[in-house]
PDB file of N, H, CA, C and O in Angstrom:
ATOM      1  N   MET A   1      69.770 187.468 -57.429  1.00  0.00           N
ATOM      2  CA  MET A   1      70.704 187.250 -56.380  1.00  0.00           C
ATOM      3  C   MET A   1      70.168 187.939 -55.125  1.00  0.00           C
ATOM      4  O   MET A   1      69.652 189.054 -55.197  1.00  0.00           O
ATOM      5  N   THR A   2      70.291 187.277 -53.987  1.00  0.00           N
ATOM      6  H   THR A   2      70.710 186.371 -53.928  1.00  0.00           H
ATOM      7  CA  THR A   2      69.865 187.852 -52.711  1.00  0.00           C
ATOM      8  C   THR A   2      71.090 188.102 -51.848  1.00  0.00           C
ATOM      9  O   THR A   2      71.914 187.206 -51.662  1.00  0.00           O
ATOM     10  N   ASN A   3      71.214 189.304 -51.323  1.00  0.00           N
ATOM     11  H   ASN A   3      70.545 190.032 -51.474  1.00  0.00           H
ATOM     12  CA  ASN A   3      72.301 189.677 -50.412  1.00  0.00           C
ATOM     13  C   ASN A   3      71.719 189.932 -49.037  1.00  0.00           C
ATOM     14  O   ASN A   3      70.651 190.531 -48.912  1.00  0.00           O
ATOM     15  N   PHE A   4      72.418 189.481 -48.001  1.00  0.00           N
ATOM     16  H   PHE A   4      73.286 188.995 -48.103  1.00  0.00           H
ATOM     17  CA  PHE A   4      71.995 189.695 -46.632  1.00  0.00           C
ATOM     18  C   PHE A   4      73.012 190.576 -45.932  1.00  0.00           C
ATOM     19  O   PHE A   4      74.217 190.381 -46.090  1.00  0.00           O
ATOM     20  N   GLU A   5      72.529 191.561 -45.148  1.00  0.00           N
ATOM     21  H   GLU A   5      71.550 191.719 -45.020  1.00  0.00           H
ATOM     22  CA  GLU A   5      73.403 192.457 -44.403  1.00  0.00           C
ATOM     23  C   GLU A   5      73.203 192.211 -42.911  1.00  0.00           C
ATOM     24  O   GLU A   5      72.075 192.182 -42.419  1.00  0.00           O
ATOM     25  N   TYR A   6      74.317 192.033 -42.200  1.00  0.00           N
ATOM     26  H   TYR A   6      75.234 192.056 -42.600  1.00  0.00           H
ATOM     27  CA  TYR A   6      74.266 191.805 -40.763  1.00  0.00           C
ATOM     28  C   TYR A   6      75.028 192.915 -40.061  1.00  0.00           C
ATOM     29  O   TYR A   6      76.015 193.426 -40.591  1.00  0.00           O
ATOM     30  N   ALA A   7      74.574 193.292 -38.866  1.00  0.00           N
ATOM     31  H   ALA A   7      73.773 192.877 -38.436  1.00  0.00           H
ATOM     32  CA  ALA A   7      75.227 194.338 -38.086  1.00  0.00           C
ATOM     33  C   ALA A   7      75.920 193.717 -36.886  1.00  0.00           C
ATOM     34  O   ALA A   7      75.277 193.071 -36.058  1.00  0.00           O
ATOM     35  N   SER A   8      77.229 193.908 -36.791  1.00  0.00           N
ATOM     36  H   SER A   8      77.751 194.432 -37.463  1.00  0.00           H
ATOM     37  CA  SER A   8      77.974 193.342 -35.664  1.00  0.00           C
ATOM     38  C   SER A   8      77.663 194.076 -34.363  1.00  0.00           C
ATOM     39  O   SER A   8      77.838 193.511 -33.283  1.00  0.00           O
ATOM     40  N   SER A   9      77.208 195.312 -34.446  1.00  0.00           N
ATOM     41  H   SER A   9      77.066 195.771 -35.323  1.00  0.00           H
ATOM     42  CA  SER A   9      76.921 196.099 -33.243  1.00  0.00           C
ATOM     43  C   SER A   9      75.692 195.595 -32.491  1.00  0.00           C
ATOM     44  O   SER A   9      75.520 195.935 -31.320  1.00  0.00           O
ATOM     45  N   ASN A  10      74.839 194.801 -33.120  1.00  0.00           N
ATOM     46  H   ASN A  10      74.980 194.525 -34.071  1.00  0.00           H
ATOM     47  CA  ASN A  10      73.656 194.293 -32.419  1.00  0.00           C
ATOM     48  C   ASN A  10      73.614 192.761 -32.403  1.00  0.00           C
ATOM     49  O   ASN A  10      72.552 192.161 -32.568  1.00  0.00           O
ATOM     50  N   GLY A  11      74.767 192.141 -32.205  1.00  0.00           N
ATOM     51  H   GLY A  11      75.630 192.628 -32.071  1.00  0.00           H
ATOM     52  CA  GLY A  11      74.813 190.691 -32.084  1.00  0.00           C
ATOM     53  C   GLY A  11      74.666 189.952 -33.402  1.00  0.00           C
ATOM     54  O   GLY A  11      74.162 188.829 -33.430  1.00  0.00           O
ATOM     55  N   PHE A  12      75.099 190.569 -34.492  1.00  0.00           N
ATOM     56  H   PHE A  12      75.509 191.481 -34.469  1.00  0.00           H
ATOM     57  CA  PHE A  12      75.013 189.970 -35.828  1.00  0.00           C
ATOM     58  C   PHE A  12      73.583 189.624 -36.223  1.00  0.00           C
ATOM     59  O   PHE A  12      73.342 188.603 -36.868  1.00  0.00           O
ATOM     60  N   ARG A  13      72.641 190.470 -35.837  1.00  0.00           N
ATOM     61  H   ARG A  13      72.838 191.299 -35.313  1.00  0.00           H
ATOM     62  CA  ARG A  13      71.256 190.286 -36.285  1.00  0.00           C
ATOM     63  C   ARG A  13      71.130 190.779 -37.719  1.00  0.00           C
ATOM     64  O   ARG A  13      71.917 191.607 -38.178  1.00  0.00           O
ATOM     65  N   LEU A  14      70.132 190.258 -38.416  1.00  0.00           N
ATOM     66  H   LEU A  14      69.493 189.585 -38.043  1.00  0.00           H
ATOM     67  CA  LEU A  14      69.902 190.652 -39.798  1.00  0.00           C
ATOM     68  C   LEU A  14      69.524 192.124 -39.846  1.00  0.00           C
ATOM     69  O   LEU A  14      68.535 192.539 -39.242  1.00  0.00           O
ATOM     70  N   LYS A  15      70.316 192.913 -40.568  1.00  0.00           N
ATOM     71  H   LYS A  15      71.120 192.577 -41.059  1.00  0.00           H
ATOM     72  CA  LYS A  15      70.077 194.346 -40.713  1.00  0.00           C
ATOM     73  C   LYS A  15      69.190 194.618 -41.918  1.00  0.00           C
ATOM     74  O   LYS A  15      68.394 195.558 -41.916  1.00  0.00           O
ATOM     75  N   GLY A  16      69.333 193.789 -42.948  1.00  0.00           N
ATOM     76  H   GLY A  16      69.980 193.026 -42.950  1.00  0.00           H
ATOM     77  CA  GLY A  16      68.527 193.977 -44.147  1.00  0.00           C
ATOM     78  C   GLY A  16      68.888 192.951 -45.202  1.00  0.00           C
ATOM     79  O   GLY A  16      69.858 192.207 -45.058  1.00  0.00           O
ATOM     80  N   ASN A  17      68.109 192.921 -46.247  1.00  0.00           N
ATOM     81  H   ASN A  17      67.321 193.525 -46.363  1.00  0.00           H
ATOM     82  CA  ASN A  17      68.406 192.056 -47.379  1.00  0.00           C
ATOM     83  C   ASN A  17      68.018 192.767 -48.659  1.00  0.00           C
ATOM     84  O   ASN A  17      67.096 193.582 -48.692  1.00  0.00           O
ATOM     85  N   GLY A  18      68.745 192.437 -49.706  1.00  0.00           N
ATOM     86  H   GLY A  18      69.494 191.775 -49.680  1.00  0.00           H
ATOM     87  CA  GLY A  18      68.475 193.025 -51.006  1.00  0.00           C
ATOM     88  C   GLY A  18      68.374 191.951 -52.070  1.00  0.00           C
ATOM     89  O   GLY A  18      69.143 190.990 -52.067  1.00  0.00           O
ATOM     90  N   VAL A  19      67.437 192.113 -52.968  1.00  0.00           N
ATOM     91  H   VAL A  19      66.813 192.894 -52.969  1.00  0.00           H
ATOM     92  CA  VAL A  19      67.256 191.171 -54.071  1.00  0.00           C
ATOM     93  C   VAL A  19      67.541 191.927 -55.360  1.00  0.00           C
ATOM     94  O   VAL A  19      66.898 192.933 -55.656  1.00  0.00           O
ATOM     95  N   SER A  20      68.513 191.432 -56.125  1.00  0.00           N
ATOM     96  H   SER A  20      69.036 190.614 -55.884  1.00  0.00           H
ATOM     97  CA  SER A  20      68.915 192.079 -57.376  1.00  0.00           C
ATOM     98  C   SER A  20      68.423 191.271 -58.566  1.00  0.00           C
ATOM     99  O   SER A  20      68.580 190.051 -58.628  1.00  0.00           O
ATOM    100  N   THR A  21      67.826 191.985 -59.501  1.00  0.00           N
ATOM    101  H   THR A  21      67.698 192.976 -59.450  1.00  0.00           H
ATOM    102  CA  THR A  21      67.396 191.351 -60.746  1.00  0.00           C
ATOM    103  C   THR A  21      67.307 192.429 -61.830  1.00  0.00           C
ATOM    104  O   THR A  21      66.767 193.510 -61.596  1.00  0.00           O
ATOM    105  N   GLY A  22      67.823 192.133 -62.976  1.00  0.00           N
ATOM    106  H   GLY A  22      68.261 191.255 -63.166  1.00  0.00           H
ATOM    107  CA  GLY A  22      67.728 193.060 -64.104  1.00  0.00           C
ATOM    108  C   GLY A  22      68.340 194.424 -63.845  1.00  0.00           C
ATOM    109  O   GLY A  22      67.848 195.425 -64.366  1.00  0.00           O
ATOM    110  N   GLY A  23      69.417 194.489 -63.040  1.00  0.00           N
ATOM    111  H   GLY A  23      69.817 193.676 -62.617  1.00  0.00           H
ATOM    112  CA  GLY A  23      70.074 195.761 -62.755  1.00  0.00           C
ATOM    113  C   GLY A  23      69.410 196.584 -61.671  1.00  0.00           C
ATOM    114  O   GLY A  23      69.867 197.689 -61.381  1.00  0.00           O
ATOM    115  N   GLU A  24      68.360 196.088 -61.071  1.00  0.00           N
ATOM    116  H   GLU A  24      67.989 195.190 -61.306  1.00  0.00           H
ATOM    117  CA  GLU A  24      67.652 196.810 -60.018  1.00  0.00           C
ATOM    118  C   GLU A  24      67.750 196.005 -58.719  1.00  0.00           C
ATOM    119  O   GLU A  24      67.654 194.777 -58.732  1.00  0.00           O
ATOM    120  N   THR A  25      67.942 196.710 -57.596  1.00  0.00           N
ATOM    121  H   THR A  25      68.020 197.707 -57.585  1.00  0.00           H
ATOM    122  CA  THR A  25      68.007 196.050 -56.296  1.00  0.00           C
ATOM    123  C   THR A  25      66.874 196.558 -55.416  1.00  0.00           C
ATOM    124  O   THR A  25      66.709 197.764 -55.232  1.00  0.00           O
ATOM    125  N   LEU A  26      66.103 195.637 -54.881  1.00  0.00           N
ATOM    126  H   LEU A  26      66.237 194.657 -55.031  1.00  0.00           H
ATOM    127  CA  LEU A  26      65.039 195.968 -53.927  1.00  0.00           C
ATOM    128  C   LEU A  26      65.528 195.558 -52.548  1.00  0.00           C
ATOM    129  O   LEU A  26      65.882 194.398 -52.336  1.00  0.00           O
ATOM    130  N   ARG A  27      65.553 196.506 -51.597  1.00  0.00           N
ATOM    131  H   ARG A  27      65.266 197.449 -51.769  1.00  0.00           H
ATOM    132  CA  ARG A  27      66.139 196.276 -50.286  1.00  0.00           C
ATOM    133  C   ARG A  27      65.108 196.473 -49.186  1.00  0.00           C
ATOM    134  O   ARG A  27      64.326 197.424 -49.216  1.00  0.00           O
ATOM    135  N   ALA A  28      65.113 195.571 -48.220  1.00  0.00           N
ATOM    136  H   ALA A  28      65.748 194.799 -48.196  1.00  0.00           H
ATOM    137  CA  ALA A  28      64.272 195.682 -47.032  1.00  0.00           C
ATOM    138  C   ALA A  28      65.200 195.782 -45.823  1.00  0.00           C
ATOM    139  O   ALA A  28      66.214 195.086 -45.767  1.00  0.00           O
ATOM    140  N   CYS A  29      64.865 196.643 -44.851  1.00  0.00           N
ATOM    141  H   CYS A  29      64.042 197.208 -44.897  1.00  0.00           H
ATOM    142  CA  CYS A  29      65.702 196.858 -43.665  1.00  0.00           C
ATOM    143  C   CYS A  29      64.904 196.562 -42.399  1.00  0.00           C
ATOM    144  O   CYS A  29      63.678 196.668 -42.384  1.00  0.00           O
ATOM    145  N   TYR A  30      65.623 196.186 -41.331  1.00  0.00           N
ATOM    146  H   TYR A  30      66.619 196.100 -41.344  1.00  0.00           H
ATOM    147  CA  TYR A  30      64.977 195.793 -40.083  1.00  0.00           C
ATOM    148  C   TYR A  30      65.627 196.485 -38.899  1.00  0.00           C
ATOM    149  O   TYR A  30      66.828 196.756 -38.911  1.00  0.00           O
ATOM    150  N   GLY A  31      64.820 196.773 -37.861  1.00  0.00           N
ATOM    151  H   GLY A  31      63.845 196.553 -37.851  1.00  0.00           H
ATOM    152  CA  GLY A  31      65.310 197.347 -36.612  1.00  0.00           C
ATOM    153  C   GLY A  31      64.887 196.467 -35.453  1.00  0.00           C
ATOM    154  O   GLY A  31      63.877 195.768 -35.533  1.00  0.00           O
ATOM    155  N   TYR A  32      65.666 196.501 -34.363  1.00  0.00           N
ATOM    156  H   TYR A  32      66.486 197.069 -34.298  1.00  0.00           H
ATOM    157  CA  TYR A  32      65.421 195.617 -33.227  1.00  0.00           C
ATOM    158  C   TYR A  32      65.383 196.384 -31.915  1.00  0.00           C
ATOM    159  O   TYR A  32      66.029 197.423 -31.775  1.00  0.00           O
ATOM    160  N   GLU A  33      64.616 195.861 -30.943  1.00  0.00           N
ATOM    161  H   GLU A  33      64.092 195.017 -31.057  1.00  0.00           H
ATOM    162  CA  GLU A  33      64.586 196.391 -29.588  1.00  0.00           C
ATOM    163  C   GLU A  33      65.836 195.916 -28.853  1.00  0.00           C
ATOM    164  O   GLU A  33      66.572 195.063 -29.350  1.00  0.00           O
ATOM    165  N   VAL A  34      66.068 196.471 -27.675  1.00  0.00           N
ATOM    166  H   VAL A  34      65.471 197.165 -27.272  1.00  0.00           H
ATOM    167  CA  VAL A  34      67.208 196.070 -26.854  1.00  0.00           C
ATOM    168  C   VAL A  34      67.143 194.578 -26.532  1.00  0.00           C
ATOM    169  O   VAL A  34      68.179 193.917 -26.458  1.00  0.00           O
ATOM    170  N   GLN A  35      65.934 194.041 -26.339  1.00  0.00           N
ATOM    171  H   GLN A  35      65.092 194.578 -26.399  1.00  0.00           H
ATOM    172  CA  GLN A  35      65.765 192.622 -26.004  1.00  0.00           C
ATOM    173  C   GLN A  35      66.009 191.710 -27.195  1.00  0.00           C
ATOM    174  O   GLN A  35      66.069 190.492 -27.028  1.00  0.00           O
ATOM    175  N   GLY A  36      66.152 192.265 -28.392  1.00  0.00           N
ATOM    176  H   GLY A  36      66.104 193.255 -28.527  1.00  0.00           H
ATOM    177  CA  GLY A  36      66.433 191.466 -29.575  1.00  0.00           C
ATOM    178  C   GLY A  36      65.232 191.165 -30.448  1.00  0.00           C
ATOM    179  O   GLY A  36      65.372 190.495 -31.471  1.00  0.00           O
ATOM    180  N   ARG A  37      64.050 191.645 -30.072  1.00  0.00           N
ATOM    181  H   ARG A  37      63.936 192.190 -29.241  1.00  0.00           H
ATOM    182  CA  ARG A  37      62.865 191.420 -30.905  1.00  0.00           C
ATOM    183  C   ARG A  37      62.819 192.442 -32.035  1.00  0.00           C
ATOM    184  O   ARG A  37      63.145 193.613 -31.840  1.00  0.00           O
ATOM    185  N   LYS A  38      62.413 191.988 -33.213  1.00  0.00           N
ATOM    186  H   LYS A  38      62.148 191.037 -33.371  1.00  0.00           H
ATOM    187  CA  LYS A  38      62.288 192.903 -34.349  1.00  0.00           C
ATOM    188  C   LYS A  38      61.201 193.922 -34.038  1.00  0.00           C
ATOM    189  O   LYS A  38      60.079 193.554 -33.691  1.00  0.00           O
ATOM    190  N   SER A  39      61.535 195.206 -34.162  1.00  0.00           N
ATOM    191  H   SER A  39      62.446 195.505 -34.444  1.00  0.00           H
ATOM    192  CA  SER A  39      60.581 196.254 -33.823  1.00  0.00           C
ATOM    193  C   SER A  39      60.152 197.090 -35.029  1.00  0.00           C
ATOM    194  O   SER A  39      59.146 197.796 -34.967  1.00  0.00           O
ATOM    195  N   SER A  40      60.905 197.013 -36.116  1.00  0.00           N
ATOM    196  H   SER A  40      61.723 196.440 -36.166  1.00  0.00           H
ATOM    197  CA  SER A  40      60.534 197.803 -37.289  1.00  0.00           C
ATOM    198  C   SER A  40      61.083 197.131 -38.543  1.00  0.00           C
ATOM    199  O   SER A  40      61.956 196.266 -38.482  1.00  0.00           O
ATOM    200  N   GLY A  41      60.551 197.552 -39.660  1.00  0.00           N
ATOM    201  H   GLY A  41      59.842 198.255 -39.710  1.00  0.00           H
ATOM    202  CA  GLY A  41      61.019 197.025 -40.937  1.00  0.00           C
ATOM    203  C   GLY A  41      60.451 197.831 -42.082  1.00  0.00           C
ATOM    204  O   GLY A  41      59.384 198.435 -41.968  1.00  0.00           O
ATOM    205  N   THR A  42      61.173 197.835 -43.187  1.00  0.00           N
ATOM    206  H   THR A  42      62.040 197.345 -43.280  1.00  0.00           H
ATOM    207  CA  THR A  42      60.694 198.505 -44.386  1.00  0.00           C
ATOM    208  C   THR A  42      60.393 197.451 -45.434  1.00  0.00           C
ATOM    209  O   THR A  42      60.961 196.359 -45.406  1.00  0.00           O
ATOM    210  N   LYS A  43      59.525 197.767 -46.334  1.00  0.00           N
ATOM    211  H   LYS A  43      59.064 198.654 -46.357  1.00  0.00           H
ATOM    212  CA  LYS A  43      59.230 196.869 -47.452  1.00  0.00           C
ATOM    213  C   LYS A  43      60.256 197.097 -48.552  1.00  0.00           C
ATOM    214  O   LYS A  43      60.855 198.169 -48.643  1.00  0.00           O
ATOM    215  N   ALA A  44      60.451 196.099 -49.373  1.00  0.00           N
ATOM    216  H   ALA A  44      59.965 195.228 -49.299  1.00  0.00           H
ATOM    217  CA  ALA A  44      61.406 196.207 -50.467  1.00  0.00           C
ATOM    218  C   ALA A  44      61.047 197.330 -51.426  1.00  0.00           C
ATOM    219  O   ALA A  44      61.925 197.851 -52.113  1.00  0.00           O
ATOM    220  N   SER A  45      59.806 197.707 -51.487  1.00  0.00           N
ATOM    221  H   SER A  45      59.092 197.284 -50.929  1.00  0.00           H
ATOM    222  CA  SER A  45      59.384 198.778 -52.383  1.00  0.00           C
ATOM    223  C   SER A  45      59.717 200.164 -51.859  1.00  0.00           C
ATOM    224  O   SER A  45      59.368 201.157 -52.497  1.00  0.00           O
ATOM    225  N   ALA A  46      60.396 200.260 -50.695  1.00  0.00           N
ATOM    226  H   ALA A  46      60.680 199.453 -50.177  1.00  0.00           H
ATOM    227  CA  ALA A  46      60.762 201.563 -50.125  1.00  0.00           C
ATOM    228  C   ALA A  46      61.887 202.230 -50.903  1.00  0.00           C
ATOM    229  O   ALA A  46      62.185 203.400 -50.662  1.00  0.00           O
ATOM    230  N   ASN A  47      62.527 201.507 -51.842  1.00  0.00           N
ATOM    231  H   ASN A  47      62.285 200.556 -52.038  1.00  0.00           H
ATOM    232  CA  ASN A  47      63.551 202.047 -52.734  1.00  0.00           C
ATOM    233  C   ASN A  47      64.762 202.575 -51.985  1.00  0.00           C
ATOM    234  O   ASN A  47      65.255 203.654 -52.311  1.00  0.00           O
ATOM    235  N   LEU A  48      65.263 201.840 -50.979  1.00  0.00           N
ATOM    236  H   LEU A  48      64.863 200.963 -50.714  1.00  0.00           H
ATOM    237  CA  LEU A  48      66.435 202.230 -50.211  1.00  0.00           C
ATOM    238  C   LEU A  48      67.706 201.760 -50.895  1.00  0.00           C
ATOM    239  O   LEU A  48      67.713 200.698 -51.518  1.00  0.00           O
ATOM    240  N   THR A  49      68.792 202.535 -50.790  1.00  0.00           N
ATOM    241  H   THR A  49      68.787 203.397 -50.283  1.00  0.00           H
ATOM    242  CA  THR A  49      70.070 202.133 -51.340  1.00  0.00           C
ATOM    243  C   THR A  49      70.929 201.437 -50.300  1.00  0.00           C
ATOM    244  O   THR A  49      71.833 200.683 -50.662  1.00  0.00           O
ATOM    245  N   SER A  50      70.672 201.671 -49.002  1.00  0.00           N
ATOM    246  H   SER A  50      69.938 202.283 -48.709  1.00  0.00           H
ATOM    247  CA  SER A  50      71.373 200.992 -47.930  1.00  0.00           C
ATOM    248  C   SER A  50      70.525 201.036 -46.677  1.00  0.00           C
ATOM    249  O   SER A  50      69.587 201.828 -46.586  1.00  0.00           O
ATOM    250  N   CYS A  51      70.844 200.195 -45.712  1.00  0.00           N
ATOM    251  H   CYS A  51      71.606 199.552 -45.785  1.00  0.00           H
ATOM    252  CA  CYS A  51      70.110 200.183 -44.441  1.00  0.00           C
ATOM    253  C   CYS A  51      70.849 201.041 -43.419  1.00  0.00           C
ATOM    254  O   CYS A  51      72.078 201.024 -43.364  1.00  0.00           O
ATOM    255  N   PRO A  52      70.103 201.789 -42.610  1.00  0.00           N
ATOM    256  CA  PRO A  52      70.748 202.640 -41.591  1.00  0.00           C
ATOM    257  C   PRO A  52      71.397 201.832 -40.485  1.00  0.00           C
ATOM    258  O   PRO A  52      71.975 202.403 -39.560  1.00  0.00           O
TER     259      PRO A  52
END
């Protein structure tokens, strides 16, 4: 199952996504510049429980 997280504070841009399988969730998170361009991101292997 894939879950998508959106942040209303930045125009409903994608904040992160998580893929769940076998009781484990791998999550990737994204950050954006003021202009709306993606400026940072983590890989799913970063073992995050939530996106900041």
